[in-house]
C-alpha positions as CSV (number, residue, x, y, z in Angstrom):
1,M,-33.7,4.2,-7.4
2,K,-32.3,1.6,-9.8
3,Y,-29.1,2.1,-11.7
4,V,-27.7,-0.1,-14.4
5,L,-24.0,-0.7,-14.6
6,L,-23.1,-1.4,-18.2
7,L,-19.8,-3.3,-18.2
8,M,-18.0,-2.1,-21.3
9,G,-14.9,-3.7,-22.8
10,N,-12.7,-2.8,-25.8
11,L,-11.5,-5.4,-28.3
12,A,-8.5,-3.3,-29.1
13,D,-7.4,-3.1,-25.4
14,D,-4.8,-5.8,-24.5
15,R,-6.0,-5.8,-20.9
16,C,-9.4,-7.3,-21.9
17,G,-9.7,-11.0,-22.2
18,E,-7.1,-13.4,-21.0
19,S,-4.3,-11.2,-19.7
20,E,-2.9,-11.1,-16.2
21,E,-4.4,-7.6,-15.7
22,A,-7.9,-8.5,-16.8
23,P,-10.3,-9.3,-14.0
24,G,-11.2,-13.0,-13.7
25,V,-14.6,-14.6,-13.1
26,E,-13.7,-15.1,-9.5
27,E,-13.5,-11.3,-9.0
28,F,-17.0,-10.8,-10.5
29,I,-18.4,-13.5,-8.3
30,A,-16.9,-11.9,-5.2
31,F,-18.2,-8.5,-6.3
32,D,-21.7,-9.9,-6.8
33,A,-21.5,-11.4,-3.4
34,E,-20.5,-8.1,-1.9
35,L,-23.4,-6.3,-3.6
36,E,-25.8,-9.0,-2.4
37,K,-24.5,-8.8,1.2
38,A,-25.0,-5.0,1.1
39,G,-28.6,-5.5,-0.2
40,V,-28.1,-3.4,-3.3
41,L,-28.1,-6.1,-6.0
42,A,-31.3,-6.0,-8.0
43,G,-30.2,-8.2,-11.0
44,G,-27.8,-8.4,-13.9
45,F,-26.3,-10.8,-16.3
46,G,-23.1,-11.5,-18.3
47,L,-23.0,-11.8,-22.1
48,T,-21.0,-14.1,-24.4
49,D,-18.2,-12.7,-26.5
50,P,-19.2,-10.1,-29.1
51,E,-18.3,-12.5,-32.0
52,E,-21.2,-14.7,-30.9
53,G,-23.7,-11.8,-31.4
54,T,-25.7,-10.8,-34.4
55,S,-26.4,-7.2,-35.4
56,L,-29.5,-5.9,-37.1
57,T,-29.9,-2.4,-38.6
58,R,-32.6,-0.7,-40.6
59,A,-32.0,2.5,-42.6
60,S,-35.7,3.6,-42.2
61,R,-39.1,2.3,-41.1
62,E,-39.7,1.1,-44.6
63,A,-36.3,-0.5,-45.2
64,E,-35.6,-4.2,-44.9
65,P,-33.4,-5.2,-41.9
66,V,-29.8,-5.8,-42.6
67,I,-28.4,-8.7,-40.5
68,T,-24.7,-9.1,-39.8
69,A,-23.0,-11.9,-37.9
70,G,-20.9,-10.5,-35.0
71,P,-20.6,-7.0,-33.6
72,Y,-20.9,-3.8,-35.6
73,A,-17.8,-3.8,-37.7
74,E,-16.5,-0.3,-36.8
75,S,-17.1,-0.7,-33.1
76,R,-14.3,-2.0,-30.9
77,E,-16.3,-1.4,-27.7
78,F,-18.8,-4.0,-26.5
79,V,-21.2,-4.6,-23.6
80,G,-19.9,-7.5,-21.6
81,G,-22.7,-7.6,-19.1
82,T,-24.9,-5.6,-16.8
83,I,-25.5,-5.2,-13.1
84,V,-28.7,-3.6,-11.7
85,L,-28.3,-1.8,-8.4
86,E,-31.1,-0.4,-6.2
87,V,-29.4,2.4,-4.3
88,D,-30.4,5.9,-2.9
89,S,-28.3,8.1,-5.3
90,L,-26.0,8.4,-8.3
91,D,-23.1,8.9,-5.9
92,E,-23.8,5.5,-4.3
93,A,-24.1,3.9,-7.7
94,L,-20.8,5.4,-8.7
95,A,-19.1,4.2,-5.5
96,W,-20.1,0.7,-6.4
97,A,-19.1,1.1,-10.0
98,A,-15.6,2.2,-8.8
99,K,-15.3,-1.2,-7.0
100,C,-16.5,-3.2,-10.1
101,P,-13.8,-5.5,-11.6
102,G,-15.2,-4.5,-15.0
103,A,-13.6,-1.0,-14.6
104,I,-10.2,-2.6,-14.8
105,G,-9.2,-2.7,-18.5
106,G,-12.7,-1.6,-19.5
107,R,-15.3,1.0,-18.6
108,V,-18.4,0.9,-16.4
109,E,-21.2,3.2,-17.7
110,V,-23.7,4.0,-14.9
111,R,-27.3,4.9,-16.0
112,P,-30.5,5.4,-14.2
113,M,-32.9,2.6,-15.1
114,L,-36.1,3.7,-16.9
115,E,-38.9,1.6,-15.4
116,L,-42.0,1.5,-17.6
């Protein structure tokens, strides 16, 4: 079964970004290599900073879209990237999520992938 690890950060948390406690790119590269060596890495990608994004909302099907530069204003949490795992169980996906550098100073949300 495939599971997606959503690597969540929080703009209000001092540990995210360029602090000594925040995981560095090297840690993510090493983690990806470990996943690949174990044969469970099925994909994934990192994302740019939330400030580089554009948000779109619609109040209804008939409403015109409202486009805003940057992340949703009230949200301090953001998706920093994803990792797709192919593992046998949720327990195995959670074990890998616990090793993920994104859990340090952030949050890793684990979800089964819906394959259409």
